[in-house]
C-alpha positions as CSV (number, residue, x, y, z in Angstrom):
1,M,-5.5,42.8,-8.3
2,V,-9.3,43.5,-8.5
3,F,-9.4,41.0,-11.4
4,I,-7.6,38.3,-9.4
5,E,-9.9,38.7,-6.4
6,G,-13.0,38.7,-8.6
7,F,-11.7,35.6,-10.4
8,W,-11.1,33.8,-7.1
9,E,-14.5,34.7,-5.7
10,A,-16.2,33.5,-8.8
11,F,-14.2,30.3,-8.8
12,L,-15.1,29.5,-5.2
13,K,-18.8,29.8,-6.1
14,H,-18.2,27.4,-9.1
15,A,-16.3,24.9,-6.8
16,E,-19.1,25.0,-4.3
17,K,-21.5,23.5,-6.8
18,N,-19.2,20.5,-7.6
19,P,-20.2,17.3,-5.6
20,Q,-16.4,16.4,-5.3
21,V,-15.8,19.4,-3.1
22,S,-16.6,18.6,0.5
23,A,-17.6,21.2,3.1
24,V,-14.1,20.8,4.8
25,F,-12.3,21.2,1.4
26,L,-14.3,24.3,0.6
27,S,-13.6,25.9,4.1
28,I,-9.9,25.3,3.6
29,L,-10.0,26.8,0.1
30,K,-11.5,29.9,1.6
31,Q,-8.5,30.3,3.8
32,V,-6.2,30.6,0.8
33,K,-5.5,33.6,-1.4
34,I,-4.9,33.7,-5.1
35,K,-1.4,35.1,-5.9
36,E,-1.1,34.8,-9.7
37,V,-3.2,33.8,-12.7
38,A,-1.0,32.9,-15.6
39,E,-1.5,31.2,-19.0
40,E,-0.6,27.8,-17.8
41,K,-0.6,28.0,-14.0
42,I,-2.5,29.4,-11.0
43,V,-0.5,30.2,-7.9
44,L,-2.3,29.9,-4.5
45,S,-0.9,31.3,-1.3
46,C,-1.3,29.3,1.9
47,E,-0.9,30.8,5.4
48,N,0.6,27.7,7.0
49,I,2.2,24.4,6.3
50,G,-0.9,22.5,7.5
51,V,-3.1,24.0,4.8
52,Y,-0.3,23.5,2.3
53,N,0.0,19.8,3.1
54,F,-3.8,19.4,2.9
55,L,-4.1,21.1,-0.5
56,Q,-1.1,19.3,-2.0
57,K,-3.1,16.1,-1.8
58,K,-6.0,17.8,-3.6
59,T,-4.0,19.1,-6.5
60,N,-5.7,16.8,-9.0
61,I,-9.2,17.9,-8.0
62,L,-8.1,21.6,-8.2
63,D,-6.5,21.2,-11.6
64,F,-9.8,19.6,-12.8
65,L,-11.9,22.4,-11.3
66,F,-9.8,25.1,-12.8
67,K,-9.9,23.5,-16.2
68,E,-13.6,23.1,-15.9
69,Y,-13.9,26.8,-15.0
70,T,-11.3,28.4,-17.4
71,K,-12.0,25.9,-20.2
72,K,-8.2,25.2,-20.6
73,P,-5.7,23.1,-18.8
74,V,-3.8,24.8,-16.0
75,K,-1.5,23.6,-13.2
76,T,-2.1,24.6,-9.6
77,V,1.0,25.7,-7.7
78,F,1.0,26.3,-3.9
79,V,3.3,28.6,-1.9
80,V,3.4,29.1,1.9
81,E,3.4,32.8,2.9
82,E,2.8,33.1,6.6
83,K,1.1,36.2,7.9
84,R,3.6,38.8,9.3
85,K,2.4,40.0,12.6
86,K,2.0,43.7,12.9
87,K,3.7,45.4,15.8
88,E,0.9,46.3,18.2
89,P,0.6,47.2,21.9
90,P,0.8,44.0,23.9
91,L,-2.8,44.3,25.0
92,F,-4.0,43.9,21.4
93,S,-1.2,41.5,20.0
94,Y,-2.5,38.6,18.0
95,Q,-2.3,35.2,19.6
96,P,-2.8,32.2,17.3
97,S,-5.2,29.5,18.5
98,K,-3.9,26.1,19.6
99,E,-5.4,24.6,16.4
100,E,-3.4,27.1,14.3
101,V,-0.2,26.3,16.1
102,F,-0.8,22.5,15.6
103,L,-1.6,23.0,11.9
104,K,1.5,25.2,11.3
105,S,3.6,22.4,12.7
106,G,2.1,19.9,10.2
107,L,-0.1,18.1,12.8
108,N,-3.4,16.4,12.3
109,L,-5.9,17.7,14.9
110,K,-7.4,14.2,15.5
111,Y,-4.2,12.7,16.9
112,S,-3.6,13.1,20.7
113,F,-2.7,11.0,23.8
114,D,-6.4,11.3,24.8
115,N,-7.5,9.0,22.0
116,F,-4.5,6.7,21.9
117,A,-5.4,3.3,23.3
118,V,-2.6,1.5,25.1
119,S,-2.1,-2.3,25.7
120,S,0.8,-4.8,25.9
121,T,1.5,-4.4,22.1
122,N,2.4,-0.7,22.4
123,Q,3.0,0.2,26.0
124,V,6.8,0.4,25.7
125,A,6.3,3.0,22.9
126,Y,3.7,4.9,24.9
127,A,6.0,5.0,28.0
128,A,8.9,6.3,25.8
129,A,6.6,8.9,24.3
130,Q,5.6,10.2,27.8
131,A,9.3,10.3,28.8
132,I,10.2,12.4,25.8
133,V,7.4,14.9,26.5
134,N,8.7,15.3,30.1
135,D,12.4,15.6,29.1
136,L,12.6,16.7,25.5
137,G,15.9,16.0,23.8
138,K,17.3,14.0,26.7
139,A,15.2,10.9,27.4
140,Y,15.5,8.9,24.2
141,N,17.2,10.6,21.3
142,P,16.4,9.6,18.6
143,L,13.2,7.6,19.2
144,F,12.7,5.2,16.3
145,L,9.2,3.7,16.1
146,Y,8.7,0.9,13.6
147,G,5.9,-1.6,12.7
148,G,3.4,-2.5,10.1
149,V,0.6,-0.4,8.7
150,G,-2.0,0.9,11.1
151,V,-0.2,0.0,14.4
152,G,-0.3,3.7,15.6
153,K,3.2,5.0,14.8
154,T,2.0,8.2,13.2
155,H,-0.7,8.7,15.9
156,L,1.8,8.4,18.8
157,A,4.5,10.6,17.1
158,Q,2.0,13.3,16.5
159,A,0.6,13.0,20.0
160,I,4.1,13.7,21.3
161,A,4.4,16.8,19.2
162,R,0.9,18.0,20.2
163,K,1.7,17.6,24.0
164,V,5.1,19.5,23.5
165,L,3.2,22.4,21.9
166,E,0.5,22.4,24.6
167,K,3.2,22.8,27.2
168,D,5.1,25.5,25.3
169,E,3.7,27.0,22.1
170,Q,7.1,28.7,21.4
171,K,8.8,25.4,20.7
172,K,9.8,24.9,17.1
173,V,8.1,21.6,16.1
174,L,7.6,20.1,12.7
175,F,6.0,16.8,11.6
176,C,7.3,15.9,8.1
177,P,6.5,12.9,5.9
178,G,9.6,11.4,4.5
179,D,8.7,12.2,0.9
180,N,8.0,15.9,1.9
181,F,11.6,16.2,3.1
182,T,12.8,14.9,-0.2
183,N,10.5,17.1,-2.3
184,E,11.3,20.3,-0.3
185,L,15.0,19.7,-0.7
186,V,14.7,19.1,-4.4
187,E,12.7,22.4,-4.8
188,A,15.2,24.3,-2.6
189,I,18.1,23.1,-4.9
190,K,16.1,24.1,-8.0
191,D,15.2,27.5,-6.6
192,K,18.6,28.1,-5.0
193,T,17.0,28.4,-1.6
194,T,18.9,25.7,0.3
195,S,20.0,28.2,3.0
196,R,16.3,28.8,3.8
197,F,15.6,25.1,3.8
198,R,18.5,24.5,6.3
199,K,17.3,27.3,8.5
200,K,13.8,25.8,8.7
201,Y,15.0,22.3,9.6
202,R,18.2,22.6,11.5
203,R,16.9,25.0,14.2
204,L,14.0,22.8,15.4
205,D,13.3,21.7,18.9
206,L,11.5,18.7,17.7
207,L,11.6,17.1,14.2
208,I,9.4,14.1,13.4
209,V,10.0,12.3,10.1
210,D,7.3,9.8,9.2
211,D,8.3,6.9,7.0
212,I,12.0,7.7,7.0
213,Q,12.7,4.7,4.8
214,F,11.7,6.9,1.8
215,I,15.1,8.7,1.9
216,A,17.0,5.4,1.4
217,G,18.8,5.2,-1.9
218,K,18.8,9.0,-2.4
219,I,22.5,10.0,-1.8
220,H,22.1,13.8,-1.7
221,I,18.9,13.6,0.4
222,Q,20.7,11.3,2.9
223,E,23.6,13.7,3.0
224,E,21.4,16.6,3.9
225,F,19.4,14.6,6.4
226,F,22.7,13.5,8.1
227,H,23.7,17.1,8.7
228,T,20.1,18.1,9.8
229,F,20.1,15.2,12.3
230,N,23.5,16.2,13.7
231,S,22.6,19.8,13.9
232,I,19.3,19.2,15.9
233,I,20.9,16.7,18.3
234,T,23.9,18.9,18.9
235,S,21.7,21.9,19.8
236,G,19.7,19.8,22.2
237,G,16.7,19.2,20.0
238,Q,14.7,15.9,19.7
239,I,14.3,13.7,16.7
240,I,11.5,11.0,16.3
241,L,11.5,8.7,13.3
242,T,8.9,6.2,12.1
243,S,9.3,3.4,9.6
244,D,7.8,0.1,8.5
245,R,11.0,-1.7,9.4
246,P,14.0,-1.3,11.8
247,P,17.1,0.6,10.6
248,Y,19.1,-2.6,9.9
249,E,16.5,-3.7,7.4
250,I,16.3,-0.5,5.4
251,K,18.1,-1.2,2.1
252,N,20.4,1.4,0.6
253,L,20.6,3.4,3.8
254,Q,24.0,4.9,4.5
255,D,25.8,3.2,7.3
256,R,26.4,6.4,9.3
257,L,22.6,7.1,9.2
258,R,21.8,3.6,10.2
259,S,24.2,3.9,13.1
260,R,22.6,7.2,14.3
261,F,19.0,5.9,13.9
262,S,20.0,2.9,16.1
263,G,21.7,5.1,18.6
264,G,18.7,6.0,20.7
265,L,15.7,3.8,21.5
266,M,14.1,1.5,18.9
267,V,10.6,0.3,19.6
268,D,8.8,-2.4,17.6
269,I,5.0,-1.6,17.8
270,Q,3.1,-4.9,17.2
271,P,-0.4,-5.2,15.6
272,P,-3.1,-4.5,18.2
273,D,-4.2,-7.5,20.4
274,F,-7.9,-8.2,21.1
275,E,-8.1,-5.9,24.2
276,L,-6.5,-3.0,22.2
277,R,-8.9,-3.5,19.3
278,C,-11.8,-3.3,21.7
279,A,-10.4,-0.1,23.2
280,I,-9.9,1.4,19.7
281,L,-13.5,0.6,18.8
282,L,-14.8,2.3,22.0
283,I,-12.7,5.4,21.3
284,K,-13.9,5.6,17.7
285,A,-17.5,5.1,18.7
286,K,-17.3,7.8,21.3
287,E,-15.6,10.3,18.8
288,R,-18.4,9.7,16.3
289,K,-21.2,9.6,19.0
290,I,-22.2,6.1,17.9
291,E,-24.0,3.9,20.5
292,I,-22.8,0.3,20.5
293,D,-23.1,-2.7,22.9
294,M,-20.0,-4.1,24.5
295,E,-20.8,-7.6,23.2
296,A,-21.0,-6.2,19.7
297,I,-17.6,-4.6,20.1
298,K,-16.1,-7.9,21.2
299,V,-17.4,-9.7,18.1
300,I,-16.0,-7.0,15.8
301,A,-12.6,-7.1,17.5
302,E,-12.6,-10.9,17.1
303,E,-13.4,-10.8,13.4
304,I,-11.2,-7.9,12.4
305,T,-7.5,-7.7,13.3
306,D,-6.5,-4.7,11.2
307,S,-6.8,-1.5,13.3
308,R,-7.7,0.7,10.3
309,A,-10.4,-1.7,9.1
310,L,-12.0,-1.4,12.6
311,E,-13.2,2.1,12.0
312,G,-14.5,1.2,8.5
313,A,-16.5,-1.7,9.9
314,L,-17.9,0.6,12.6
315,I,-19.1,3.2,10.0
316,S,-20.6,0.5,7.8
317,L,-22.5,-0.9,10.8
318,Y,-23.7,2.5,11.8
319,A,-25.0,3.1,8.2
320,K,-27.0,-0.1,8.5
321,I,-28.9,0.9,11.7
322,L,-29.3,4.6,10.9
323,G,-33.0,5.4,11.2
324,K,-33.8,1.8,12.3
325,K,-32.1,1.3,15.7
326,E,-30.7,3.5,18.4
327,K,-27.5,1.6,18.7
328,I,-25.3,-1.2,17.2
329,D,-26.3,-4.4,18.9
330,L,-25.0,-8.0,18.8
331,E,-27.7,-9.1,16.3
332,T,-26.7,-6.3,13.8
333,V,-23.0,-7.3,14.0
334,E,-23.6,-11.0,13.6
335,Q,-25.8,-10.4,10.5
336,F,-23.2,-8.0,9.1
337,F,-20.4,-10.7,9.3
338,L,-22.8,-13.4,8.0
339,E,-23.5,-11.3,4.9
340,K,-19.8,-10.7,4.5
341,K,-19.0,-14.4,4.5
342,Q,-21.8,-15.1,2.0
343,N,-20.3,-12.4,-0.3
344,Q,-16.9,-14.2,-0.2
345,T,-18.4,-17.0,-2.2
346,K,-20.0,-14.6,-4.7
347,K,-18.2,-14.5,-8.1
348,I,-16.8,-11.1,-8.9
349,N,-17.0,-10.0,-12.5
350,P,-15.3,-7.0,-14.3
351,N,-18.4,-4.8,-13.9
352,D,-18.4,-5.3,-10.2
353,V,-14.8,-4.0,-10.1
354,V,-15.8,-0.9,-12.2
355,R,-18.8,-0.2,-9.9
356,A,-16.5,-0.5,-6.8
357,I,-13.9,1.9,-8.3
358,C,-16.4,4.4,-9.4
359,S,-18.2,4.4,-6.0
360,F,-14.9,4.8,-4.2
361,Y,-13.7,7.7,-6.3
362,N,-17.1,9.2,-6.9
363,I,-17.0,9.2,-10.7
364,K,-19.4,7.9,-13.4
365,Q,-18.9,4.5,-14.9
366,S,-19.1,6.0,-18.4
367,H,-16.1,8.2,-17.6
368,L,-14.0,5.2,-16.7
369,K,-14.3,3.8,-20.2
370,S,-14.0,7.2,-22.0
371,D,-11.0,8.7,-23.7
372,R,-10.7,11.5,-21.1
373,R,-7.1,11.7,-19.7
374,I,-7.9,13.9,-16.8
375,S,-6.2,12.5,-13.7
376,N,-9.6,12.3,-11.9
377,Y,-10.4,9.5,-14.3
378,A,-7.0,8.3,-15.4
379,L,-5.8,7.0,-12.0
380,P,-9.1,5.2,-11.2
381,R,-8.9,3.6,-14.7
382,Q,-5.4,2.4,-14.1
383,I,-6.4,1.0,-10.7
384,T,-9.3,-0.9,-12.5
385,M,-6.8,-2.3,-15.0
386,F,-4.5,-3.4,-12.1
387,I,-7.3,-5.2,-10.2
388,L,-8.7,-6.9,-13.4
389,R,-5.3,-8.2,-14.3
390,Q,-4.0,-9.1,-10.8
391,Y,-7.1,-10.4,-9.1
392,L,-9.5,-11.5,-11.9
393,K,-6.5,-12.8,-13.9
394,M,-7.8,-11.4,-17.1
395,K,-5.4,-11.2,-20.0
396,Y,-3.9,-7.9,-20.9
397,E,-5.8,-7.9,-24.2
398,E,-9.1,-8.7,-22.5
399,V,-8.6,-5.8,-20.0
400,A,-7.8,-3.4,-22.9
401,F,-10.9,-4.5,-24.8
402,F,-13.2,-4.3,-21.8
403,L,-12.1,-0.7,-21.0
404,K,-12.0,0.3,-24.6
405,R,-8.3,1.0,-24.8
406,K,-6.4,0.8,-28.0
407,D,-4.0,-2.0,-27.1
408,H,-2.6,-4.1,-24.2
409,T,0.5,-1.9,-23.7
410,T,-1.7,0.6,-21.9
411,V,-2.7,-2.0,-19.4
412,I,0.9,-3.2,-18.9
413,H,1.9,0.4,-18.1
414,A,-1.0,0.9,-15.7
415,V,-0.2,-2.3,-13.8
416,K,3.4,-1.3,-13.3
417,K,2.4,2.3,-12.3
418,I,0.0,1.1,-9.6
419,E,2.5,-1.4,-8.3
420,G,5.1,1.4,-8.1
421,L,2.8,3.8,-6.4
422,M,1.8,1.2,-3.8
423,M,5.5,0.6,-3.0
424,K,6.2,4.4,-2.6
425,N,3.1,5.7,-1.0
426,P,1.6,3.9,2.1
427,N,-1.6,6.0,2.0
428,F,-2.2,5.0,-1.6
429,K,-1.5,1.4,-0.8
430,N,-4.1,1.5,2.0
431,E,-6.7,2.9,-0.5
432,I,-6.1,-0.1,-2.9
433,I,-6.2,-2.6,0.0
434,N,-9.5,-1.2,1.1
435,I,-11.0,-1.5,-2.4
436,I,-9.7,-5.0,-2.8
437,Q,-10.9,-6.2,0.6
438,N,-14.4,-4.8,-0.2
439,L,-14.4,-6.7,-3.5
440,F,-12.6,-9.9,-2.2
441,P,-13.2,-10.1,1.6
442,S,-11.0,-13.2,1.8
443,A,-8.1,-11.6,-0.1
């Protein structure tokens, strides 16, 4: 045990020196405990599902850091082991903070009703959300929110969960991405712990499944979700589902599930209109303590229609005025979009793509063309191949030669892999879209 603790303390000091490890990432790591150090794996124990979900997305970085520290490849494995409360006199009993309650339920602390802007494009969904908070399990059950990327489905669903917990911390609430439900069930079947899985999901007061379309086509997963759905509804619990399309457009979804998904209230959330985009910018500026003129906000909202791109533009503009001006004014914004339009005519070459990828993923250009197969380099390299092929229209052989690969089949594999990941993972798709839009503003 002393060895394990010493190993972990020394590793944290090593990780602290790595530029890829942010202050937030490091603070989360310090909340975990090391459970096992084996020949090929290192098991880390998380205290709640929020920490578990956060670290799952950082597995590649941790694998790299452990390999760098131990000088051999190891796989990072996470387990959730919630602290057992000791029986103490009521006066001294431990009370978790609201933030801990939110994280345990899988919520992101930044999502609430306070920073959710409302306009004609989402007011029906917002009204339904308020009704559910006031009459959980009875108002609209299930609530099915659908719409394109960045319209606020996840934000609104999590805001409901947060409000429910603020009213009663004893409520059993869980926010679950669609692929997490699938992965957890597969693990439960493998480990013969399906009874524990069912106990976790079927006794909830509120279950939110984000991107429910990911269970389509998976027969056993749909079977389990059908029974989970029925169990929660029958016991008076609430279900909220989000998707990029309505139930009747989800291919390979069982008819009985499609029927149940359509049995409550379905709300189509439209892309934000001009007024909503202005409101979003005001909220984001306030959150980040950025001073900005109202006229400048109007120009940004006119030029950018994608809600997620609004925050990116705001941050880019703030970086331009930092140390020069006290606030973002109309002149700064007009110059920003003028430069952007001028860049649209600029011819992009392969080296521009490499620079953009390396900057986005914080890696060296030399690593991108090296033979290293570490995932920190392999995935950005495959993204580079994808963009060179799909957007610069280079031949497979040309891409392979440029990136010093042995033959064109590596490029073919990379393009197919990135296309597949973009279809399965909305967050990854958004990353790629951001990179492409920065390289090709008119794309």
